[in-house]
N, C-alpha and C positions, 0 to 999 in steps of 0.2 A: 543481602537483598536490598533493593531500592526502598528508601523510606516512603516513596510514593505509593507503596502498597499497604500503607497503614489504615486505609479505609476504603469502602466501596466507591465513594465519589471520586477519590483519587485514581482508583483502578479504572473507572469508567473512562477517564480522560485518555487512556491508552488506546482506545478502540476506534477503528474505522468499521462501523456497523454495516455489513456488506450484503448486497443482494445483486448478483450478476447473472442469475438464471435467465436464459433467453425468453422463457415463457412468463416472466414477471409482468404483472398488470399494473395499471394506475393505482388500484386499491392496495396492491402489495407495497407500492412505493409510499403511499400515504401512511400505511401501518409502520413501515420501516422508519419513516421520519418521526412519527408519533413516539415510537420507542426511543429513538435517539434523543428526542427532547426530554422525555421522561427521565432517562438515565444520564443525560448530558455526556453522550459520547463525543469524541473529538470531531468525527465526521460520519456521514453516511457515504458508502461507496456504491455507485450505481453506474449502469451503462450510459454512454453519452446521450442517448435519446431522452433519458429521464432527468438530465441535469436541471433543465429549466423548471420542471415540476417540483423536483426536490428542493431547489433553491427557494421557490415560492412557499413551500410548506415550512421551511426552516427559517424564514426571514425573521430576524430579531431574536433568534433563540440562542445564539452563541455556538450552534453546531454548524460546521462547514459541510461542503459537498466535495467529495472526491470522485473523479471519474477515471476511466481507463483509456489508454491510447495505444494503437497498434495491437489491440487485444483480440484473441489470446496468444497469437503466434509470434508476434514481433517482426514479421516478415514484410510488413508494409513498406512502401518507399519512405524515405526521410521527408520528402515534401508532403506526403499525405499525413504523416504523424504530426508534423509541424502545424499543418492546417487544422487538423483535428484538435490539437491542443488549444490553438487560438480560438476556435469555434466554441469549445467547451468553456473556456474562460469567459467569453462573451455571454454565454448562457447562464453563468453563475458559479462555475467550478472554482474552488479555492485551492485544490490539490490535484495534481495529475500523476497517475501511476502508469508509466509507459513501459512497454515490454521491449527489452533489449533484443537486438537481432541475433538470435541464438545461432542460426546457420552461418552467418557471417563471422561470428566469433569463433566457431569451431573450424571455419575455413582459414583462420589466421588473418582475416581482414580487419585487423585491430584499428587501423586509422579510420576506416569507414564506420565501424561500430562507435568509436568515440565521437566522430562527427555527427552521427545520427542522434546520439544523446545530447550533444552540445546544441544542436539545432533546436531541439525541443526546449532545452534549458533557456536558450536565448529568447524563444517565443514566449516563455513564461516569466522572464525576469521582471521582478517587481510586481508581478500579478498573481502568481501561483507557485506553490511548492511543487517540486518534481521528485518523484520516487521512481527508481529504475528497478523493474522486475527482472530478476536474473534467470528465473526458472531453473533453480538449482538441481532439480531432479534430472536434468539433461546434461549437467556439467561435471567435469572432473574437478578435483580439488584445485588444480592449477588454473583451470578456466574460471572457477569461482573467484579466486584471488585476482586474476586478470580483469574480470568483469567489474569487481569492486574498485580496482585501481583506475580503470577507465571512467567509471561513473564519477568518481571523486575528481579526476582530472577535468572532466567535462562540466563540472560545476553542479552536479545533482545534489539535492538536499538529503536524500535517503537512498539506501539500497534495500531491496525487498526480495524475499525468498522466491515466491511462487505466484502464479496466476490462480491456482486452485483447479485449473483445467489440465495441467500437465501431470507427469508422474511424481509421486512423492509430495512432500510439503515441508513445513517448517520443522527443523530439528534443532535441538540445543547445540549440537556440534556445528551446524552451519551458521547459526547465529553467532556463536563464539568466534568462528573463523572470519565472518564478515566484520564483526566488531574489531577484531584484532587488525584486520587489513585496513579499514577506513579510519581507525583512530577514534578519538572521543568527540569529534566535532560534527560528524555526519550521523543522521538518523539511520536506524536499522529497523525495518518492518518485518515482523514474522507473520506469514500468511500461508494458508494451505493446511487444512486438517487440524486447526486449533479449536478444540471443542470442550475443554474442561479447565477448571481453575488450576489444577496441579500443573498442567502444561504451560499455562500462562505464567505462573510463578517461576517455572524453570527457564522459560524463554526470556523473561525480563531479567532474571539473575544473570543470564548469559550475555546480556547486552542489548536486548530489544527495547526500543523506545516507542514503538507503535505495534499494535496487534490488529491484523485484519481477520475478521471472523463473522460468520453468519449466526453463530451461537452466542453472540455477545450478551444478550439478555439473560440467558440461562447461566452463563459464567459469572456475571456480575451479581445476579440474584443469589447464586450459591455463595459468593463471597460475603454478601450482606447477611445471609442466613447463618453464616459461621461467626458473625460479629466481627468480620475481617475489615 
């Protein structure tokens, strides 16, 4: 298991503290950011509308802002995803979690899928990290491998399991497969149904380098309570 799990502070650095519910209010975003500053999570992950507010709340804290693009279905046009990414960066986003075009992948339109990812990567180059959400619950093993390979070829910084709005979520088996496919130099984000410390430990041991969770505070508090 990673030595980065030797303490609560190190564990906190794995987390994108997430709030993507459509009914979230400004006060919810403020609370999310306050928690992220208190625990020094890597980022908060919010919907695009809230990026500017989150960036203002987190200014000077060392906590970044992640937002989502083509969310949650991945079926937006490449032009709209690219524009959405650029707009989010201008508002203060440091990391972009884009949804892969699942339907195009399952249709065998691999060149289009890779171009879709590459377009967003190019829009973010030197400005923001790009994570590609695969929505693994909709994919076969072969499709998961293909999606990871295309994401890597397109220049993405991370591959990510799930939106949290699709079927299933992060599993140890999927994280291990994704890590094996992308190799050691690309990040792997586990997201979707991650709610307890035991799951986080297992996912990191399998190769996850980032965790997306709305239960981040409870998980990290539990680790600190164990003297972890």
